[in-house]
C-alpha positions as CSV (number, residue, x, y, z in Angstrom):
1,M,149.0,143.5,213.8
2,T,145.5,142.7,214.9
3,F,144.7,140.5,217.8
4,T,141.6,139.1,219.5
5,V,141.0,138.7,223.2
6,K,138.3,136.4,224.5
7,T,137.5,134.6,227.7
8,I,136.6,130.9,228.1
9,P,132.9,131.8,228.9
10,D,132.8,133.8,225.6
11,M,134.2,130.7,223.8
12,L,131.7,128.5,225.4
13,V,128.9,130.7,224.1
14,E,130.3,130.4,220.6
15,E,130.6,126.6,220.9
16,Y,127.1,126.2,222.3
17,G,128.4,125.2,225.8
18,N,130.6,122.4,224.5
19,Q,133.5,122.3,227.0
20,T,135.3,119.4,225.1
21,E,135.4,121.4,221.9
22,V,136.8,124.5,223.6
23,A,139.4,122.4,225.2
24,R,140.3,121.0,221.8
25,I,140.6,124.4,220.3
26,L,142.8,125.6,223.1
27,N,144.8,122.4,223.3
28,C,144.2,122.0,227.0
29,S,142.3,119.7,229.3
30,R,138.6,119.9,229.9
31,N,139.4,120.3,233.6
32,T,141.3,123.5,232.8
33,I,138.2,124.8,231.0
34,R,136.1,124.0,234.0
35,K,138.5,125.9,236.3
36,Y,138.1,129.1,234.4
37,I,134.3,128.9,233.6
38,G,133.4,131.3,236.4
39,D,136.0,133.9,235.4
40,K,133.7,135.9,233.2
41,E,135.6,139.2,233.6
42,G,138.9,137.7,232.6
43,K,140.7,138.5,235.8
44,R,142.5,135.1,235.9
45,H,142.8,134.2,232.3
46,A,142.5,135.4,228.7
47,V,142.5,133.8,225.3
48,V,144.7,135.9,223.0
49,N,144.7,134.8,219.3
50,G,143.7,131.3,220.3
51,V,146.3,130.9,223.0
52,L,145.2,130.5,226.6
53,M,147.0,132.9,229.0
54,V,146.6,132.4,232.7
55,H,147.4,134.5,235.8
56,R,149.5,132.4,238.0
57,G,150.2,133.0,241.7
58,W,146.8,134.1,242.9
59,D,145.5,132.7,246.2
60,K,142.5,130.4,245.7
61,G,141.1,131.5,249.1
62,K,140.9,135.2,248.3
63,D,138.8,137.0,245.8
64,S,141.0,140.0,245.2
65,D,141.8,141.9,242.0
66,A,144.6,140.3,240.0
């Protein structure tokens, strides 16, 4: 079975920066897209086969490894 792993910043490049289109593809709100725009390394989220997976339980005040 093959799978693809992307991040929201990668998807924004593919969609020419259109946050609304990325939100539509992932079936989530545009605010969720904005929340993960800065996570370029994918430490707090990943898109696996078109499904958004998020890391829950991280402290917003700390910038530690997940």
